[in-house]
KOLDRENLUM-641346 format. One line per field, with one value per residue (C-alpha): residue in three letters; residue number from 1; x, y, z. Coordinates in pm, 1 decimal, m for minus. Each point is the difference from the previous one (the first is absolute). Layout:
<nodes>
residuo <- (ala | ...) $
num <- (NUM | ...) $
c1 <- (X | ...) $
c2 <- (Y | ...) $
c3 <- (Z | ...) $
</nodes>
This chain:
<nodes>
residuo <- (unk | unk | unk | unk | unk | unk | unk | unk | unk | unk | unk | unk | unk | unk | unk | unk | unk | unk | unk | unk | unk | unk | unk | unk | unk | unk | unk | unk | unk | unk | unk | unk | unk | unk | unk | unk | unk | unk | unk | unk | unk | unk | unk | unk | unk | unk | unk | unk | unk | unk | unk | unk | unk | unk | unk | unk | unk | unk | unk | unk | unk | unk | unk | unk | unk | unk | unk | unk | unk | unk | unk | unk | unk | unk | unk | unk | unk | unk | unk | unk | unk | unk | unk | unk | unk | unk | unk | unk | unk | unk | unk | unk | unk | unk | unk | unk) $
num <- (1 | 2 | 3 | 4 | 5 | 6 | 7 | 8 | 9 | 10 | 11 | 12 | 13 | 14 | 15 | 16 | 17 | 18 | 19 | 20 | 21 | 22 | 23 | 24 | 25 | 26 | 27 | 28 | 29 | 30 | 31 | 32 | 33 | 34 | 35 | 36 | 37 | 38 | 39 | 40 | 41 | 42 | 43 | 44 | 45 | 46 | 47 | 48 | 49 | 50 | 51 | 52 | 53 | 54 | 55 | 56 | 57 | 58 | 59 | 60 | 61 | 62 | 63 | 64 | 65 | 66 | 67 | 68 | 69 | 70 | 71 | 72 | 73 | 74 | 75 | 76 | 77 | 78 | 79 | 80 | 81 | 82 | 83 | 84 | 85 | 86 | 87 | 88 | 89 | 90 | 91 | 92 | 93 | 94 | 95 | 96) $
c1 <- (403.2 | 321.6 | m198.9 | m152.7 | 343.9 | 131.9 | m301.1 | 23.0 | 370.4 | m43.6 | m286.7 | 216.5 | 280.4 | m241.3 | m135.4 | 354.0 | 91.2 | m308.1 | 67.8 | 360.7 | m109.5 | m257.8 | 255.1 | 257.7 | m262.5 | m113.6 | 360.0 | 67.8 | m310.5 | 75.3 | 360.3 | m86.0 | m291.2 | 49.0 | m138.9 | m356.0 | m75.5 | m377.2 | m254.8 | m76.6 | m369.4 | 60.7 | 279.3 | m225.8 | m285.3 | 225.7 | 144.9 | m319.4 | m224.5 | 9.3 | 65.5 | 184.0 | m252.1 | m253.4 | 199.2 | m303.5 | m41.4 | 368.8 | m20.3 | m317.8 | 148.2 | 334.0 | m166.7 | m235.8 | 293.5 | 205.2 | m296.6 | m75.8 | 352.7 | m7.9 | m333.7 | 129.6 | 313.9 | m182.0 | m270.7 | 259.2 | 181.0 | m330.1 | m100.6 | 340.1 | m28.4 | m352.2 | 122.4 | 288.2 | m229.8 | m245.1 | 282.1 | 135.3 | m342.5 | m57.9 | 333.1 | m63.0 | m328.6 | 140.5 | 39.4 | 358.8) $
c2 <- (m1201.2 | 197.0 | 300.6 | m215.0 | m121.1 | 356.5 | 121.9 | m295.4 | 50.9 | 374.1 | m72.4 | m247.8 | 254.8 | 261.1 | m237.5 | m91.3 | 368.4 | 76.5 | m295.6 | 110.3 | 354.2 | m128.5 | m234.9 | 277.3 | 234.4 | m262.5 | m75.4 | 369.9 | 40.8 | m313.9 | 101.8 | 353.2 | m81.6 | 88.8 | m223.5 | 99.0 | 78.1 | m12.9 | 22.6 | 363.5 | m15.2 | m151.3 | 246.9 | 289.6 | m127.6 | m25.7 | 347.8 | 186.8 | m51.1 | 13.6 | m323.3 | m151.3 | 90.4 | m216.8 | m317.8 | m187.9 | 251.1 | m29.4 | m378.4 | 20.0 | 230.2 | m179.7 | m339.9 | 143.5 | 148.5 | m321.4 | m214.0 | 222.5 | m6.8 | m353.4 | 74.0 | 329.1 | m165.9 | m297.8 | 226.7 | 227.7 | m295.1 | m144.6 | 330.7 | 30.1 | m355.0 | 73.0 | 308.2 | m193.4 | m280.5 | 251.7 | 182.0 | m327.4 | m108.1 | 339.0 | m8.6 | m360.3 | 93.2 | 294.6 | m68.7 | m0.4) $
c3 <- (m3334.6 | 41.1 | 125.3 | 276.7 | 114.2 | 8.7 | 195.9 | 236.4 | 68.7 | 57.6 | 239.1 | 193.4 | 16.9 | 130.2 | 265.2 | 108.8 | 24.2 | 210.1 | 231.7 | 42.7 | 87.9 | 249.9 | 156.4 | 40.1 | 146.0 | 252.4 | 90.9 | 60.7 | 214.3 | 201.6 | 63.1 | 110.0 | 230.6 | 363.9 | 272.0 | 85.9 | 363.5 | m43.7 | m275.4 | m85.6 | 90.0 | 345.3 | 69.1 | m103.3 | 216.7 | 303.7 | m37.9 | m88.4 | 300.0 | 375.6 | 189.4 | m293.5 | m267.7 | m172.6 | m58.4 | m132.5 | m281.3 | m84.2 | m21.1 | m207.6 | m263.9 | m17.7 | m43.3 | m261.3 | m191.0 | 15.9 | m107.3 | m300.0 | m146.3 | m149.0 | m166.3 | m138.9 | m139.1 | m150.8 | m139.7 | m159.6 | m156.3 | m125.5 | m156.4 | m169.3 | m135.9 | m125.9 | m184.7 | m156.8 | m118.2 | m141.8 | m178.9 | m143.3 | m123.0 | m161.3 | m181.2 | m112.9 | m166.2 | m196.8 | m374.5 | m124.6) $
</nodes>
């Protein structure tokens, strides 16, 4: 039982450390961000062609990119959680 408490407390400490690192990283990124003048794809579309470029293509790619980000983040978190559950189940079934 003592081994479980030690493992549990070290896991909580590790999670707290990771959350603190993520929080500090997000705080640094948020504080150093410059105001955006335009999304990169729209800006590129305007500067690349004659008569202002292909603005429709710029909007298409920027919307596609912005719409895919939540799915990529949630999918990454889900995959990480799946791996952690699988690892925990594997270590629980090992004979001691």
